[in-house]
N, C-alpha and C positions, 0 to 999 in steps of 0.2 A: 929645551929654550930658557936663556941667562933668564936669573932672576930683574925682574923689570919692574920699575919704578912706577906705578899705575898713575897717580898720581901729578906728577909734573911728565909724563911719556908727551910731546904731541905728536910719533913718528902713525898716522891713523891708520894704517895701516896693519901697522905692527900692533895697535889697541882691537884690531877687527881679530885678527888670526885670534888674542887673547878670548875674546869674547864670546870668538867660536871655539874654542877648544874649553871654554869653559861649560858654556850651555851643552855642552855634551857629554862633558862631566857629570853636572848634573841629573843630565835622564839618565846618564847608569844610577845614578846616587835615588832616581826617584824607581826604579827599577827592586833596588835590592832594598831600601823600605816597605813596598807594596812586596814582594813575595815573603823578607820578615815578617809584615804585618797577617800575614796571609799564614805563616808558621806558627805565629805567637797564637792567632785563633784557634788552629787550629789541635794543640798540644792543651791548649784550655776546657777543648769538648774534651776531647781525650781523657783530659787530671779530671771534669767534672762526671765524666762515664764511671774513671777509674773510684771516686768518693762514694757515687749512688751506689755501684758495688759493697765498697765496701761497709756502708752501712745496711746496707741489705743483709749483709752476712753478718754483722753485729745485732743487730735487731733479731735474725734469725736465731745464733746464737744466746739474748736472753729470752724466748720463747721457752726453749730445752733448759735454761736452767729454773723458769719459772712453774714448769712442770715437772721436771726432777725433783724440786722445794717444794710445790706445792700439792703438786698432782689433782686428781678428781678434788682436794678439799679443801678449795679454793673460798674464799667469805665470802663472793659473787652468789646473788643465791639465783637459780636454775629460771629459763623462763613458765615452765612447769610448774611450780609451786606456788600460790599465792600467801599475800595475808591474810588472812578473814579480817575483817572491818570489821569495827562495835556498831552496834546499834543504836543509834542517840534514843536517849529515853528524854520523856517531859516529867518533871514530877508530878507525882497522882497527885490529886484534890487530896488535903487532910480536914473532909467537913466532922468529923471525930472531934477534934482540939476544939477545947474552950476559948469561949470568944475573952478575951482580959483583954481592962481598959487599963 
C-alpha cells in the first residue's frame, strides 16, 4: 500500500483495511515478543546453572588448596579434645591473721 495520511484520510474502507493490516502485524509482534521472552528466560536459567557449577568448582579448588597448605594441622580444634575447665575456688577463711583496727 502507498503511504496514507491517516490524519486526513476520509475513505472509511481504506482506513478499515489499514486497521486490519495493523492488527495482524501487532498479533505477529506479540508472538515474537512472547517467543523472545521465553528464550531470555531459558538463557537466564542456563546461565544460572553454569554459574552455580563454576561456583562449586571454585569451592572445591579452594578446599583442595587449603588441604594442601594446612593438611591436618589446622588451627581448628577437633571435637574429641576438650579444654579442661578450671575449678572455681572460693577464698579460704583466714582465721590466723591478727585483727588490726
